[in-house]
Each structure stands twice: as C-alpha cells, then as structure tokens.
C-alpha positions in Angstrom: 46.6 138.7 31.3 48.7 136.2 33.1 46.9 136.6 36.4 43.6 136.3 34.6 44.6 133.1 32.7 45.8 131.5 35.9 42.7 132.5 37.7 40.5 130.9 35.0 42.2 127.5 35.7 41.5 127.6 39.4 40.2 124.2 40.6 39.4 124.8 44.3 40.4 126.5 47.4 41.9 124.5 50.3 42.6 125.5 53.9 44.8 123.8 56.4 44.2 124.4 60.1 47.3 123.5 62.2 46.7 123.1 65.9 50.1 123.0 67.5 51.4 123.0 71.1 51.9 126.8 71.1 49.7 128.3 68.4 46.9 127.5 66.0 47.3 128.6 62.4 45.2 128.6 59.3 46.5 128.9 55.8 44.4 129.0 52.6 45.5 128.1 49.1 44.1 128.5 45.7 44.6 125.2 43.8 44.9 125.2 40.0 44.1 122.5 37.5 47.8 122.0 36.7 48.5 121.1 40.3 50.1 124.4 41.2 48.9 126.3 44.3 49.3 129.7 45.8 49.0 130.8 49.4 46.3 133.5 49.8 45.8 134.0 53.5 47.4 133.1 56.8 46.4 133.8 60.3 47.5 132.5 63.7 46.4 132.7 67.3 48.6 131.8 70.3 46.0 129.7 72.1 48.8 127.6 73.7 46.6 124.5 74.0 49.7 122.7 75.3 50.4 125.2 78.0 51.2 123.5 81.4 50.6 120.1 79.9 53.5 118.5 81.6 52.7 119.9 85.0 49.0 118.9 84.7 49.4 115.2 84.2 49.2 115.5 80.5 45.7 116.9 80.7 44.7 119.8 78.4 42.7 122.2 80.6 39.2 123.4 79.9 40.6 126.9 79.8 43.0 126.0 77.0 40.2 124.2 75.1 38.0 127.2 75.4 40.7 129.5 73.9 41.0 127.1 71.0 37.3 127.0 70.4 37.1 130.7 70.2 40.0 130.8 67.7 38.3 128.1 65.6 35.0 129.9 65.5 36.9 133.0 64.1 38.6 130.8 61.6 35.3 129.3 60.5 33.9 132.8 59.8 37.0 133.5 57.7 36.6 130.3 55.7 33.0 131.1 54.8 33.7 134.7 54.0 36.5 133.7 51.7 34.5 130.9 50.0 37.0 128.2 50.8 35.9 124.8 49.5 37.7 122.2 51.7 39.5 122.3 55.0 41.9 119.8 56.5 42.4 120.2 60.3 45.5 118.7 61.8 46.7 118.5 65.4 50.2 117.8 66.6 52.2 117.5 69.8 49.9 118.7 72.5 46.8 116.8 71.4 48.9 113.8 70.5 50.4 113.6 74.0 47.2 114.5 76.0 45.8 111.9 78.3 42.3 113.4 77.6 42.9 113.4 73.9 39.5 111.9 73.0 37.7 114.4 75.1 39.6 117.3 73.5 38.9 116.1 69.9 35.2 115.4 70.6 34.8 118.8 72.4 36.3 120.7 69.5 34.2 118.8 66.9 31.0 119.2 68.9 31.6 123.0 69.5 33.0 124.0 66.0 32.4 121.1 63.5 36.2 120.6 63.0 37.3 117.0 63.3 41.1 117.0 63.8 43.5 114.5 62.3 46.0 113.8 65.1 49.4 113.3 63.5 51.9 110.9 65.0 55.5 112.1 65.4 56.7 110.4 62.2 53.7 111.8 60.3 54.5 115.3 61.5 58.1 114.9 60.4 56.9 113.4 57.0 54.6 116.3 56.2 57.0 118.9 57.4 59.7 117.3 55.1 57.3 117.4 52.1 56.5 121.0 52.7 60.2 121.9 53.0 61.1 120.1 49.8 58.4 121.8 47.8 60.5 124.9 48.2 64.1 123.7 48.6 64.5 120.5 46.5 67.6 119.2 48.4 68.4 115.5 47.7 70.6 114.9 50.8 69.8 116.7 54.0 69.0 116.6 57.7 65.7 118.5 58.1 64.5 119.5 61.5 61.1 120.9 62.5 61.1 122.8 65.7 57.7 123.3 67.2 56.1 124.3 70.4 56.0 120.8 71.9 58.3 118.6 69.8 61.4 118.4 67.6 61.4 116.1 64.6 64.7 115.2 62.8 64.3 113.8 59.3 67.4 112.4 57.6 67.2 112.1 53.8 69.3 110.6 51.0 68.3 111.1 47.3 65.0 112.5 48.6 64.1 109.3 50.5 63.5 109.5 54.2 65.9 107.1 55.9 65.5 108.0 59.5 63.0 110.1 61.6 63.6 110.9 65.2 60.9 112.5 67.3 61.8 114.3 70.5 59.7 116.0 73.2 61.9 119.1 72.9 59.6 121.9 71.7 60.2 125.5 72.6 57.2 126.1 74.8 57.4 122.6 76.5 61.1 123.2 77.5 60.5 126.9 78.4 57.9 125.9 80.9 60.0 123.1 82.3 63.3 124.8 82.6 63.1 128.6 82.4 62.1 130.9 85.2 60.5 134.0 83.8 59.6 135.5 87.1 63.1 137.0 87.7 63.3 140.7 88.5 65.4 142.6 85.9 67.6 143.9 88.7 68.5 140.3 89.6 69.4 139.4 86.0 73.0 138.6 86.8 71.8 135.4 88.4 69.0 134.7 85.9 71.0 132.7 83.2 72.5 130.5 85.9 69.1 129.8 87.4 67.2 129.3 84.1 69.3 128.5 81.1 72.3 126.5 82.5 70.0 123.6 83.4 68.2 123.8 80.0 71.6 123.8 78.2 72.8 120.8 80.1 69.6 118.8 79.4 69.8 119.6 75.7 73.5 118.5 75.5 72.6 115.3 77.2 69.5 114.4 75.2 70.1 115.6 71.6 71.7 112.7 69.7 75.2 113.0 68.4 76.5 111.8 65.1 77.8 108.6 66.7 74.5 107.9 68.3 72.6 108.4 65.0 74.8 105.9 63.3 74.0 107.4 59.9 75.9 107.1 56.6 76.0 110.8 56.0 76.6 112.0 52.4 79.3 114.6 52.0 76.8 117.1 50.6 74.3 116.7 53.3 72.7 120.1 54.2 70.8 121.1 57.4 67.4 122.5 56.7 65.4 124.2 59.5 61.6 124.3 59.5 59.3 126.2 61.8 58.3 129.7 63.1 61.1 129.8 65.7 63.9 129.6 63.2 62.2 132.1 60.9 61.8 134.5 63.9 65.6 134.1 64.7 66.4 134.9 61.0 64.1 137.9 61.1 65.8 139.2 64.2 69.3 138.7 62.8 68.4 140.3 59.5 67.9 143.6 61.4 71.4 143.6 62.8 73.6 142.0 60.2 73.7 141.9 56.4 71.0 139.3 55.5 68.3 139.2 52.9 65.2 140.8 54.6 63.0 137.8 54.1 63.4 134.0 53.9 61.4 134.1 50.7 63.8 136.3 48.8 66.7 133.8 48.5 68.0 130.6 50.1 68.3 132.1 53.6 71.4 130.8 55.3 72.5 131.1 59.0 75.8 129.9 60.3 76.9 128.8 63.8 78.3 132.2 64.7 75.0 133.9 63.9 73.0 131.4 66.0 75.4 131.8 68.9 75.2 135.6 68.6 71.4 135.5 68.7 71.5 133.2 71.7 73.8 135.4 73.6 71.7 138.5 73.0 68.4 136.8 73.9 69.9 135.6 77.2 70.7 139.1 78.2 67.1 140.4 77.6 64.0 139.8 79.7 60.8 138.6 78.0 59.4 142.2 78.3 62.5 143.6 76.6 62.3 141.0 73.8 58.6 141.6 73.2 59.4 145.3 72.8 61.7 144.6 69.9 59.9 145.3 66.6 61.6 142.3 65.0 60.2 139.8 67.5 56.5 138.9 67.8 55.5 139.6 71.4 53.9 136.2 71.7 57.2 134.5 70.6 59.3 136.5 73.1 58.7 133.9 75.8 60.2 131.0 73.8 62.7 132.4 71.3 65.7 132.1 73.7 64.9 128.5 74.4 64.6 128.0 70.6 68.0 129.5 69.9 69.6 127.2 72.5 68.0 124.1 70.8 69.3 125.2 67.3 72.8 126.1 68.6 73.3 122.7 70.4 71.7 120.8 67.5 74.2 122.3 65.1 77.2 121.7 67.4 76.3 118.1 68.2 75.6 117.1 64.6 78.6 119.1 63.2 76.8 121.5 60.9 78.4 124.9 60.3 75.4 126.3 58.3 71.7 125.8 58.0 69.0 126.8 55.5 66.0 128.5 56.8 62.9 127.1 55.1 59.8 129.4 54.6 57.5 126.3 54.1 56.7 123.4 56.2 54.0 121.2 57.7 50.9 122.9 56.1 52.5 123.0 52.7 53.4 119.4 53.1 49.7 118.5 53.7 48.8 120.4 50.6 51.5 118.6 48.5 50.3 115.2 49.8 46.6 116.1 49.2 47.4 117.1 45.6 49.6 114.1 44.9 46.8 111.6 45.0 44.4 113.9 43.1 46.6 114.5 40.1 47.6 112.2 37.2 50.8 110.1 36.8 52.6 112.7 34.8 52.2 115.2 37.7 53.3 112.6 40.2 56.4 111.8 38.3 57.6 115.4 38.8 57.3 115.0 42.6 60.2 112.6 43.3 60.4 113.8 47.0 56.9 112.5 47.5 57.0 109.5 45.2 60.0 107.7 46.8 58.4 108.1 50.2 54.8 107.1 49.3 55.1 104.3 46.7 54.9 101.6 47.7 53.0 102.5 50.8 54.4 100.8 54.0 53.1 100.0 57.4 54.7 101.1 60.7 54.0 98.8 63.7 53.4 100.3 67.1 56.7 98.6 68.3 58.5 101.0 65.8 60.4 98.2 64.1 63.3 99.4 61.9 62.2 97.6 58.8 58.5 98.3 57.9 56.6 95.7 55.9 55.6 96.6 52.3 51.8 97.0 51.7 50.5 96.2 48.3 47.0 97.6 48.9 47.0 101.3 48.1 44.1 102.1 50.3 44.9 104.5 53.1 43.1 104.0 56.4 42.7 105.3 59.9 45.3 103.9 62.3 44.6 100.5 63.8 45.6 99.6 67.4 48.8 97.6 66.4 49.8 99.1 63.0 48.8 101.7 60.5 49.4 102.5 56.9 51.9 105.3 56.6 51.4 107.9 55.3 47.7 107.7 55.7 44.9 109.7 54.1 43.8 112.7 56.1 40.2 113.5 56.7 38.9 116.7 55.0 35.8 118.7 55.6 33.6 120.6 53.1 33.3 124.1 54.4 29.7 124.5 53.3 28.8 121.6 55.6 30.1 123.4 58.7 27.2 124.9 60.8 27.4 128.5 61.9 
C-alpha cells in the first residue's frame, strides 16, 4: 500500500549524466510531488576521457572522445527504455581543463544530442557538498570530493560554505603523472621507491596545512569524504576489519589507522593483484593506491583523526538544486544547507576575489567572460527530444 501510494504521487523521472576525468556515470531518480526522490538505476563506464590529458598538451584525444560517444549512445537507449523525462548532463575536470573543450562539447552534442554543462571547480565543490548534505546534515565540516582529475575541499560552518579550494590532484591524473605501473612483480622491492615516494613528497608539499588555510575551525568540525575512491577503500577495509558492510547502512567512519593500513596493503600489491581482489573493481585497481595516499596525507596535514564516508555526492547535489527551484517556499525552508548558499545569489569574478558581490536579480545565466552568477542554472534536456 505504501509503495503504491508513493508511486501515485510520482511527478517525473530525472537522470544525471556525470562525465568525469576517469569515468562516465548515469543515475536516474524518481521525483515525487512532495519533493522526495529515490534513485532507481545507476551505471558507469570507465571511458577515461581525461586519460593522458597532461602529457598531450591538455588535448582530449579522438580515441577518448569515441569511447565517450559509445557510452553515451548506450545511456541514451537506457533513458528511452526506462521512460525518463529529463536528463541533465554535466562534465567536470577533464573537459573543464581541455584546450579543445569547445570541440569536445560540440562533437558529443552532434554525435549524441547531449549538450554538457561544464562545471567550474567551485561549482563542482558546491554540488558535491549539496549531495553530501542531503544524506549527512552536518553543520560544521570539511567536505572533500576526490575525483579522477581534481580534489575539491569545501569548508562549512552552520551549513554555509565559507571556503572552497580546487586542486588538480585527482587519482587518475596523479597516477599517470607519478606512478610507474610497468614494473615487473619480481622487481617490486624497488617499485614503491620509484613510484610512490615521489607522489607522497608532492602531496605533502602541495596539500594545504591548517596554517595555510587560515580558517577559524569550529571544535565540532567533521571531515566528510565524497567520491568513488573513498567508498572503494571503505568496501575493501570492510572485508578485513569489523565495519558495516555498506556505507548506506550507517554513518560509515574510517580513522587514520585504517587509511594507513589500506595504503600499506595497496602499495605491496601490483595492479593485477589488486584487480583480482573481489572487493576492488578491476577498473579502480590502477588508481586506488594513489587515492589512499591522498586521503592519508589530507587527514594528517589537516589534523583529522576520523572521516565520514558519504554515499551521496555530485549527482545527488544536482538533483537537490534542480528540485529546490521547482518546489514551494515551505519545501525550501527545510533545505537550510541549500538556502544559506543560494539566497541571495552572488557573482564570482574571474579574478576569484575573496568577497563576491551580491546580486539582487534571481535570474541564473550562462557564464559571462568576466563574471558569472553562482550557482547558475544547469541546462536540461527532454529525453523524448533526443534523436535515436
């Protein structure tokens, strides 16, 4: 009866396509008239559109674009078969950084019909934060979203974002830059010295410390981790120590010792050995060691003993934002974590000034050359308008 009554209040079905540096993901959600939503379907493909970006003068290769087009064509079939109403395509680090960005976006649109919203670093952090808060509801926290190409740090007090830091320190980007995966297993004694020592030194030098952040950190500030890498680390550790089997079952917590343990184990295993572990996705085996280094050093430098592993993130944040402006004032009043960061809207100038100017006009627009309204409205597409 309950399922049937909820189903009768269904308003629409929404899909988010998330084109990241390492993988492309699609998540679909049933939206109900009361503003609640439920994830129905998720799929991903490791197209690695950002692969070799740094070594190729920031040009996304035709080969990487072709892999992405193939995945998008499969996603389009899924959307139509599942009768999804609306899709919002977003692209993050790889497309954002690409020198042939316009060509990539136009090629994807011409080939598949999907016009991607390219998120800036602050926007990516903003939406990831909204998605995390939809599950956690933590007033004071340092949220970090670790992706394939970038790392966003979002510092929050009383649900308000006070500082966002965007770093080109994603797991695939750094793995390709620092880690040599061509080592023979018999030579593994020398492998960590060749590969990971240089990575570790770079992370220690480039990740900000508490003093460098100059933040007035509240005593109850929690660290919240977002992204597939940290969930993969949690899944691995849950098989060898006493943890809840899923990040959805409880507030999943990892401490510094657990992260250090995972990092030590991963360093001793080749990519082939990691991919043979049932608890690690073979496609993530290449980057999970790098990811564990980033998390370990981040916790050490920012003096956190524990972190919360969040099962939601960027895509849920886009859903939350989409719904916020479609629902009434009563609904919006219950979403403080969105309200304090969206009203009044404010503009961020390209010079990244510390104090953004307030904007009275509530219209959200596409970025202008010198400044843009933040957060802006994302373009959506009616699925029935997409050509086969």
